[in-house]
N, C-alpha and C positions, 0 to 999 in steps of 0.2 A: 642547693640553691645556687642560682647563677650570681655572678658578681654584678653589682650595679655598674652600668656602663654610661660613660659620659664622653663627650667629644669636645675638643677645643675649637672654639669659634670666637674670633675677635678678642682673643686673650682671656676668655672666660670658659669655664667648664659648664656644659649643658647636658641634661639627660638625653640619651639617644632615643628612647621610646617613652610612651606614657607609663609603661610598667616600671621603667627606671625612675621616673619622677615620683610615682606612687611609692616605690620602695624607699626613696630618699626621705619622704615625709614620715616614715616610720621611726626616724632617728631624731634625737634631740638636737637643738641648736648647739653648735660648737663641736659636734662629733668630728673626729679626725678620720681620714681615709687614706689608705695607701693606693696609689694608682700605678698601672703599668700599661704600655701600649699593647694592642692585640694584633693578631695575625690576619690572615685572609678570610677566615670564616665570617659569615654574615652575622654581625651583632644583632641587627633588627630581627632576623629570622629566629635566632636563639631566644631573644627576649619575647618574641611573639609566642613561642612555645610556653614559656613560663607565665605569660599573661593569660593565655587560654586556660592553663591549669588552675591558676588562681581564680578565674571567673567560674570555672566548672565547679570548683570546691565550694565557692560562695553560693552559687545558684542551686546546686544539687544537695549539698549537705552529706554526700556519700563518703567523703574523705575529709579528715580533720584539717589537713594542710596540703599545699601543692607538693611538698616533699613526699608525703605519703602516696599521693596519686602518681607522682613521677616514678617512685619505686615500683608500684604495681604495674604501671605501663611498661616499664622495661622488662618485667617478668613475663607479662602476657604477650608481649611482642617478640619474645625470644632473645632479648639482649642480656644474656647471663651465661655464666659458666658453671658447671657442676663439678664438685669434688667430693671425695669421700672423707668423712671425719676419721682421723686416725684413733680418736678416743672412743667413739661410739659406733663407727661403721655406717652412720647415717649419711644421707645425701645432703650436701650443703650447696645452695644456689647463691652465687655472688653476682650481683648485677654489674653490667658494664658501665663505664663512664661515658657521658656525652660531652665531656669537656672539650675545649678547643684543641687541646693537645692529643686527645684520644680519637677524635672523629674528624674526617674531612668534611667539607661542605656537602658533598654528594652523600656520604654516609649519614650525616645528620638529616639531610632532606628525606632520605629513605626512611629513617627512623620516625621523623616528624609525620610523614604520611601514614605510616603504619599506626602510630599512636592516635592520630586524629580519627582514623577509621575505627579503631577499637572504641574510642570515646563515643563516636557517632552511633555505634551499635548499642551501647549501654544507654545513652541519653535519648536516642530516637530523634536526634537533630544534629546539625553540623555544630560542633563545639566552638568553631571560630565565629559563629554568629551570636554567641552569648554576650 
């Protein structure tokens, strides 16, 4: 799950996107948060990805949560590494991270496009239109 993102405006913290505001509503009043400034990757683009996943899950019922859909998208788009288990000899697939530290904006944009194309194939519509 992405971190909830806020920006400082006029001395107050405000959600960056609708998805951030929606996620904040999931917490009880008085909840404490740790915050840290972010780098150059696009926060709104990252949050758009998670917002689309959340809407797809709710509209389709095909995945229980956006985390499940995210994991499957990384696998189907080829964002994983394979290793061999030293215990069983079986193949293990470990999905890559899309964190701000792991992907540049260009790499994330490429992943985002691939993920939206896969979702469009499955859903039969543009997932960003849900």
